[in-house]
C-alpha positions as CSV (number, residue, x, y, z in Angstrom):
1,X,98.9,100.5,124.2
2,X,100.8,97.9,122.1
3,X,99.8,94.6,120.7
4,X,101.9,91.5,120.5
5,X,103.9,91.0,117.3
6,X,105.6,93.1,114.8
7,X,102.7,95.5,114.2
8,X,102.1,96.0,117.9
9,X,105.7,96.7,118.6
10,X,105.6,99.6,116.3
11,X,102.7,101.4,117.9
12,X,103.2,104.0,120.7
13,X,100.9,106.2,122.6
14,X,103.3,109.1,122.3
15,X,104.5,110.3,118.9
16,X,108.2,109.9,118.4
17,X,108.6,113.4,116.9
18,X,107.6,116.0,119.4
19,X,107.6,118.7,116.7
20,X,104.4,117.3,115.3
21,X,101.4,118.9,117.0
22,X,98.4,116.8,118.0
23,X,95.9,119.7,117.9
24,X,95.5,118.6,114.2
25,X,95.5,122.0,112.5
26,X,99.0,123.4,112.0
27,X,102.3,122.9,110.3
28,X,104.2,119.7,111.1
29,X,107.3,121.5,112.4
30,X,108.2,125.0,113.5
31,X,110.1,125.9,110.4
32,X,107.6,124.7,107.9
33,X,105.3,127.8,108.1
34,X,108.3,129.8,106.8
35,X,109.2,127.1,104.2
36,X,105.7,127.3,102.7
37,X,105.8,131.0,102.4
38,X,109.3,131.1,101.1
39,X,110.7,133.2,103.9
40,X,112.5,130.7,106.1
41,X,115.6,132.9,106.1
42,X,114.0,136.2,106.6
43,X,115.3,138.0,109.6
44,X,113.0,138.8,112.6
45,X,110.9,141.8,112.0
46,X,111.0,141.4,108.2
47,X,108.2,138.8,107.8
48,X,106.2,138.8,104.6
49,X,102.9,140.5,104.4
50,X,99.8,138.3,104.8
51,X,99.0,139.0,101.1
52,X,102.5,137.8,100.0
53,X,102.2,134.7,102.2
54,X,98.8,133.8,100.7
55,X,100.2,134.4,97.2
56,X,103.2,132.2,97.8
57,X,101.1,129.5,99.5
58,X,98.7,129.5,96.5
59,X,101.6,129.0,94.1
60,X,102.8,126.0,96.1
61,X,99.3,124.6,96.1
62,X,99.1,125.0,92.3
63,X,102.5,123.4,91.8
64,X,101.5,120.4,94.0
65,X,98.2,120.2,92.2
66,X,99.9,120.3,88.8
67,X,102.2,117.5,89.9
68,X,99.2,115.5,91.1
69,X,97.3,116.2,87.8
70,X,100.2,115.2,85.5
71,X,99.4,111.4,85.6
72,X,95.7,111.8,84.5
73,X,96.8,114.3,81.9
74,X,99.5,111.9,80.6
75,X,97.0,109.0,80.4
76,X,93.6,110.6,79.4
77,X,94.8,113.4,77.1
78,X,96.3,110.6,74.9
79,X,93.1,108.5,74.8
80,X,91.4,110.2,71.7
81,X,94.7,109.6,69.8
82,X,94.7,105.8,70.0
83,X,93.0,105.1,66.7
84,X,95.3,107.6,65.0
85,X,98.4,106.0,66.5
86,X,97.2,102.6,65.3
87,X,96.9,103.9,61.8
88,X,100.0,106.0,61.7
89,X,102.4,103.4,63.1
90,X,100.6,100.5,61.3
91,X,100.3,98.5,64.5
92,X,97.5,96.3,65.9
93,X,95.2,98.0,68.4
94,X,96.3,95.5,71.1
95,X,99.9,96.6,70.7
96,X,99.0,100.3,70.8
97,X,97.1,99.6,74.0
98,X,100.4,98.6,75.6
99,X,101.4,102.3,75.4
100,X,98.7,102.9,78.1
101,X,99.7,99.8,80.1
102,X,103.4,100.8,80.0
103,X,102.7,104.3,81.3
104,X,100.4,103.0,84.1
105,X,103.0,100.3,85.1
106,X,105.8,102.9,85.1
107,X,103.8,105.2,87.4
108,X,103.1,102.3,89.8
109,X,106.7,101.1,90.0
110,X,108.4,104.5,89.8
111,X,106.8,105.5,93.1
112,X,108.5,102.6,94.9
113,X,111.9,103.9,93.8
114,X,111.3,107.7,94.1
115,X,109.6,107.7,97.5
116,X,112.6,106.3,99.5
117,X,115.0,108.4,97.4
118,X,113.1,111.5,98.6
119,X,113.4,110.4,102.2
120,X,117.2,110.2,101.8
121,X,118.1,113.1,99.6
122,X,115.2,115.5,100.2
123,X,112.2,116.3,98.0
124,X,113.6,118.8,95.4
125,X,116.5,116.8,93.9
126,X,114.5,113.6,93.1
127,X,111.6,115.6,91.9
128,X,113.6,117.8,89.6
129,X,115.5,114.8,88.1
130,X,112.2,113.0,87.6
131,X,110.6,116.0,85.9
132,X,113.5,116.5,83.6
133,X,113.5,112.8,82.6
134,X,109.7,113.1,82.1
135,X,110.1,116.0,79.7
136,X,112.8,114.3,77.7
137,X,110.9,111.0,77.5
138,X,107.7,112.8,76.4
139,X,109.6,114.7,73.7
140,X,110.9,111.4,72.4
141,X,107.4,110.0,72.3
142,X,106.4,112.9,70.1
143,X,108.9,111.7,67.5
144,X,108.7,107.9,68.0
145,X,109.0,106.2,64.5
146,X,107.5,102.9,65.6
147,X,105.2,101.5,68.4
148,X,108.0,99.6,70.1
149,X,110.0,102.8,70.8
150,X,106.7,104.5,71.9
151,X,105.9,101.8,74.4
152,X,109.4,101.9,75.8
153,X,109.5,105.7,76.3
154,X,105.9,105.7,77.6
155,X,107.2,103.3,80.3
156,X,110.0,105.8,81.0
157,X,107.5,108.6,81.0
158,X,105.5,106.8,83.7
159,X,108.5,106.0,85.8
160,X,109.7,109.6,85.8
161,X,106.2,111.1,86.2
162,X,105.7,109.0,89.3
163,X,108.1,111.5,91.0
164,X,105.4,114.1,90.9
165,X,102.7,111.9,92.4
166,X,104.7,110.5,95.3
167,X,106.7,113.6,96.2
168,X,103.6,115.9,96.1
169,X,102.0,113.7,98.8
170,X,105.2,113.6,100.8
171,X,105.5,117.5,100.7
172,X,102.0,117.8,102.0
173,X,103.0,115.5,104.9
174,X,106.1,117.6,105.5
175,X,104.2,120.8,105.7
176,X,100.9,119.7,107.4
177,X,99.5,117.5,110.1
178,X,96.1,116.3,111.2
179,X,93.1,118.4,110.2
180,X,95.2,120.8,108.0
181,X,96.7,117.9,106.1
182,X,93.2,116.4,105.4
183,X,92.0,119.8,104.2
184,X,95.0,120.1,101.9
185,X,94.4,116.7,100.3
186,X,90.8,117.7,99.7
187,X,92.1,120.9,97.9
188,X,94.4,118.8,95.8
189,X,91.4,116.6,94.8
190,X,89.8,119.7,93.4
191,X,92.7,119.9,90.9
192,X,93.3,116.2,90.3
193,X,89.6,115.6,90.0
194,X,89.2,118.2,87.2
195,X,92.1,116.9,85.2
196,X,90.4,113.6,84.0
197,X,87.4,115.7,82.9
198,X,89.3,118.2,80.7
199,X,92.2,115.9,79.6
200,X,90.2,114.0,76.9
201,X,88.6,117.3,75.8
202,X,92.0,118.9,75.4
203,X,93.3,115.8,73.6
204,X,90.4,115.9,71.2
205,X,90.9,119.6,70.5
206,X,94.6,119.1,69.8
207,X,93.7,116.5,67.2
208,X,91.6,119.1,65.3
209,X,94.8,121.1,64.6
210,X,97.5,118.5,64.5
211,X,98.1,114.7,64.7
212,X,98.7,112.5,67.7
213,X,102.3,113.7,68.0
214,X,100.9,117.1,69.0
215,X,99.5,115.6,72.2
216,X,103.0,114.7,73.3
217,X,104.3,118.1,72.3
218,X,101.7,119.7,74.6
219,X,102.6,117.3,77.4
220,X,106.2,118.2,76.9
221,X,105.3,121.9,77.3
222,X,103.3,121.2,80.4
223,X,106.1,119.1,81.9
224,X,108.6,121.9,81.1
225,X,106.4,124.5,82.8
226,X,105.9,122.4,85.9
227,X,109.7,121.8,86.1
228,X,110.4,125.5,86.0
229,X,107.7,126.2,88.7
230,X,109.2,123.5,90.9
231,X,112.6,125.0,90.4
232,X,111.5,128.5,91.3
233,X,108.5,128.1,93.6
234,X,108.8,124.8,95.6
235,X,111.4,125.0,98.4
236,X,112.9,122.0,100.1
237,X,110.5,120.8,102.8
238,X,112.5,118.0,104.3
239,X,115.3,119.3,106.5
240,X,118.7,117.5,106.5
241,X,118.3,116.3,110.1
242,X,115.1,114.5,109.2
243,X,116.5,112.6,106.2
244,X,117.3,108.9,106.3
245,X,120.8,107.5,105.7
246,X,121.3,104.1,104.1
247,X,120.6,102.6,100.7
248,X,118.3,100.0,99.3
249,X,118.5,97.9,102.5
250,X,117.3,100.8,104.6
251,X,114.5,101.6,102.2
252,X,113.3,98.0,102.2
253,X,113.4,97.9,106.0
254,X,111.5,101.2,106.2
255,X,108.8,99.8,103.9
256,X,108.6,96.5,105.7
257,X,108.2,98.4,109.0
258,X,105.4,100.5,107.4
259,X,103.6,97.4,106.1
260,X,104.1,95.8,109.5
261,X,102.0,98.5,111.1
262,X,98.4,97.2,111.2
263,X,96.7,100.6,110.9
264,X,98.9,102.0,108.2
265,X,98.3,98.9,106.1
266,X,94.6,99.1,106.8
267,X,94.4,102.7,105.4
268,X,96.6,101.7,102.5
269,X,94.3,98.7,101.6
270,X,91.1,100.7,102.2
271,X,92.2,103.5,99.9
272,X,93.6,101.1,97.3
273,X,90.4,99.0,97.0
274,X,88.3,102.2,96.9
275,X,90.6,103.4,94.1
276,X,90.1,100.1,92.3
277,X,86.3,100.7,92.4
278,X,87.0,104.0,90.7
279,X,89.3,102.4,88.1
280,X,86.5,99.9,87.4
281,X,84.1,102.8,86.7
282,X,86.6,104.5,84.4
283,X,87.3,101.3,82.5
284,X,83.7,100.1,82.1
285,X,81.4,103.2,82.2
286,X,81.9,104.0,78.5
287,X,80.5,100.7,77.1
288,X,77.9,100.4,79.9
289,X,76.4,103.8,79.3
290,X,76.7,103.9,75.5
291,X,76.6,100.3,74.3
292,X,74.2,98.8,76.9
293,X,72.0,101.8,77.8
294,X,72.2,103.4,74.4
295,X,73.4,106.9,75.4
296,X,75.2,109.1,72.9
297,X,78.8,110.0,73.3
298,X,77.7,113.5,74.2
299,X,75.5,112.1,77.0
300,X,78.3,109.9,78.2
301,X,80.6,112.9,78.4
302,X,78.0,114.9,80.3
303,X,77.5,112.1,82.8
304,X,81.2,111.5,83.2
305,X,81.7,115.2,83.8
306,X,78.8,115.3,86.4
307,X,80.3,112.3,88.3
308,X,83.7,114.0,88.4
309,X,82.0,117.2,89.6
310,X,80.3,115.2,92.4
311,X,83.6,113.7,93.5
312,X,85.3,117.2,93.6
313,X,82.3,118.8,95.3
314,X,82.2,116.1,98.1
315,X,85.9,116.4,98.5
316,X,85.6,120.1,99.0
317,X,82.8,119.6,101.5
318,X,85.0,117.2,103.3
319,X,87.9,119.7,103.5
320,X,85.9,122.8,104.2
321,X,83.1,121.6,106.4
322,X,83.7,118.1,107.8
323,X,87.4,118.2,108.6
324,X,87.9,119.7,112.1
325,X,84.2,119.0,113.0
326,X,83.9,115.3,112.4
327,X,86.6,112.7,113.1
328,X,88.4,111.7,110.0
329,X,87.7,108.0,110.6
330,X,84.0,108.7,110.9
331,X,83.9,110.6,107.6
332,X,86.0,107.9,106.0
333,X,83.7,105.2,107.3
334,X,80.6,107.0,106.0
335,X,82.3,107.4,102.6
336,X,83.2,103.7,102.3
337,X,79.7,102.7,103.5
338,X,78.0,104.9,100.8
339,X,80.3,103.4,98.2
340,X,79.2,99.9,99.3
341,X,75.5,100.8,99.2
342,X,75.7,102.4,95.8
343,X,77.7,99.5,94.3
344,X,75.2,97.0,95.7
345,X,72.3,99.0,94.3
346,X,74.1,99.1,90.9
347,X,74.7,95.3,91.0
348,X,71.0,94.6,91.9
349,X,69.8,96.8,89.0
350,X,72.2,95.3,86.5
351,X,71.2,91.8,87.6
352,X,67.5,92.6,86.9
353,X,66.3,92.3,90.5
354,X,64.2,95.4,90.1
355,X,63.1,94.5,86.6
356,X,64.2,96.4,83.5
357,X,65.8,99.7,84.5
358,X,66.8,102.6,82.3
359,X,69.8,104.8,82.2
360,X,68.7,107.3,84.9
361,X,68.8,104.9,87.9
362,X,72.1,103.5,86.8
363,X,73.5,107.0,86.4
364,X,72.3,108.0,89.8
365,X,74.0,105.0,91.4
366,X,77.2,105.8,89.6
367,X,77.0,109.4,90.7
368,X,76.5,108.5,94.3
369,X,79.4,106.0,94.2
370,X,81.8,108.5,92.6
371,X,80.8,111.4,94.9
372,X,81.5,109.3,98.0
373,X,85.1,108.9,96.7
374,X,85.5,112.5,97.8
375,X,85.2,111.3,101.4
376,X,87.2,108.1,101.0
377,X,90.3,109.1,99.1
378,X,91.6,112.2,100.9
379,X,90.9,110.8,104.3
380,X,92.7,107.4,103.7
381,X,95.8,109.3,102.5
382,X,95.7,111.7,105.4
383,X,95.2,109.0,108.1
384,X,98.0,106.8,106.7
385,X,100.5,109.7,106.3
386,X,99.7,111.0,109.8
387,X,101.3,107.8,111.2
388,X,104.5,108.3,109.3
389,X,106.1,111.8,110.0
390,X,109.6,110.5,109.4
391,X,109.2,108.3,106.3
392,X,106.6,110.3,104.3
393,X,108.3,109.5,101.0
394,X,108.3,105.7,101.5
395,X,104.7,105.8,102.9
396,X,103.6,107.9,99.9
397,X,105.2,105.4,97.5
398,X,103.4,102.5,99.1
399,X,100.1,104.3,99.0
400,X,100.5,105.2,95.3
401,X,101.8,101.9,94.2
402,X,99.0,100.0,96.0
403,X,96.4,102.2,94.4
404,X,97.8,101.8,90.9
405,X,98.5,98.1,91.1
406,X,95.2,97.0,92.6
407,X,93.4,99.3,90.2
408,X,95.3,97.8,87.3
409,X,94.3,94.3,88.3
410,X,90.6,95.3,88.8
411,X,90.2,97.2,85.5
412,X,90.5,94.2,83.0
413,X,87.9,92.2,85.0
414,X,85.2,94.7,84.0
415,X,85.1,93.4,80.5
416,X,85.5,89.7,81.3
417,X,82.0,88.9,80.2
418,X,82.1,91.0,77.0
419,X,80.2,94.2,76.3
420,X,76.6,93.0,76.5
421,X,76.2,93.2,80.3
422,X,77.1,95.6,83.1
423,X,77.2,93.0,85.8
424,X,81.0,92.5,85.8
425,X,81.6,96.2,86.4
426,X,79.1,96.3,89.2
427,X,80.4,93.1,90.7
428,X,84.0,94.4,90.6
429,X,82.9,97.6,92.3
430,X,80.9,95.7,95.0
431,X,83.9,93.4,95.7
432,X,86.4,96.3,95.9
433,X,84.0,98.3,98.1
434,X,83.4,95.5,100.5
435,X,87.1,94.7,100.7
436,X,87.8,98.4,101.3
437,X,85.4,98.8,104.3
438,X,86.4,95.3,105.5
439,X,90.1,96.3,105.7
440,X,89.2,99.6,107.3
441,X,87.2,97.9,110.1
442,X,89.4,94.9,110.6
443,X,92.8,96.7,110.6
444,X,92.2,100.3,111.5
445,X,89.5,99.6,114.2
446,X,88.2,103.1,114.2
447,X,86.1,102.6,117.3
448,X,89.4,102.6,119.3
449,X,90.0,106.3,118.8
450,X,92.9,108.2,117.4
451,X,95.8,106.4,115.8
452,X,99.3,106.5,117.3
453,X,102.2,107.5,115.2
454,X,104.5,104.8,113.8
455,X,107.9,104.9,115.3
456,X,110.5,105.1,112.6
């Protein structure tokens, strides 16, 4: 079935790539099982043992997880150092804050460049170049003599680090399809969900033994280790025959075609607005829990950790239990609906509809909201990428850029009314949650059944 217009012209009942199975649980092409285990060139009769295949598959999973965790490590490990940077470089706090903004902006824009490059040249070359530049930029940050140079190389660090985010998603799309892809995204959430929990703790411990420059030294070491692992353990997952020719014009046409597909855009916007609600929590939860509800920093850290554990646990429940038994759109719809309900409850509490409330009800609402992200985030990524077997890099770039840009716009709105009320945070979360489920229902139309693949 097709619909009139550009979006409708792109939808087909039959996927254009017959190598992609529609049973939802296996590799995306015949050779990719061997690619994942590292034995694509092994001769018949000399296949690897199941133990060796599991070990190699685990290494690939850890490498992709490390690439996905690098952005939160680069951002959150640095947070405890901000006051020290302000003092050491004799710069205003607002200027030092630009070091965070520059890194975030670089990660958003870098994905737009690296994604199409990986569709043209394969995954390994752009990823390795990006990782090498990330390591060099991070090393320069460790020795930056002034805040201007630090801001500039934090921007470069973000641009280069974006290669890990976008290509990790594209590699998953190369290797998996359907149910298996959704399960793998849930596994990656286990790693990327833990990173924001431990990153500030690691950063704080580093400051006990050295100054803020030591944080960048550790990030340089982490980047170097990941670069070596990518070089040795991550094979090329995009065969030459599936790569795209053409330059910037072809990349722009591919992205325009993806955005012209109604369902892809629906999943992109649903995931981006859900991610913005998550960003609003990260930006505002500290002053809401500590300044407004009087919790200690230790209590805040405990609640932040519990919320992250909830997100990871639900993500694993999604991947291990729901995927394969429940349609992905149904799980996604339930996740978005729970986010809306939790955000509305939080807004009503902060507005005083239920009278004075303490920390416990607010903490419960935030826990439910964060946990439901474990249903929303992996399933939006999986459903969007399932529609784009032949442009996974460009699709991954659009997904990541949308999440970071919308999240970056939503975050400052949390503090628009100052630090004496939690209403702005709750209002931003309600708005983002309603927009997420609205885009999902209006554009994806889950009641119509399985999505067709975009013809590229």
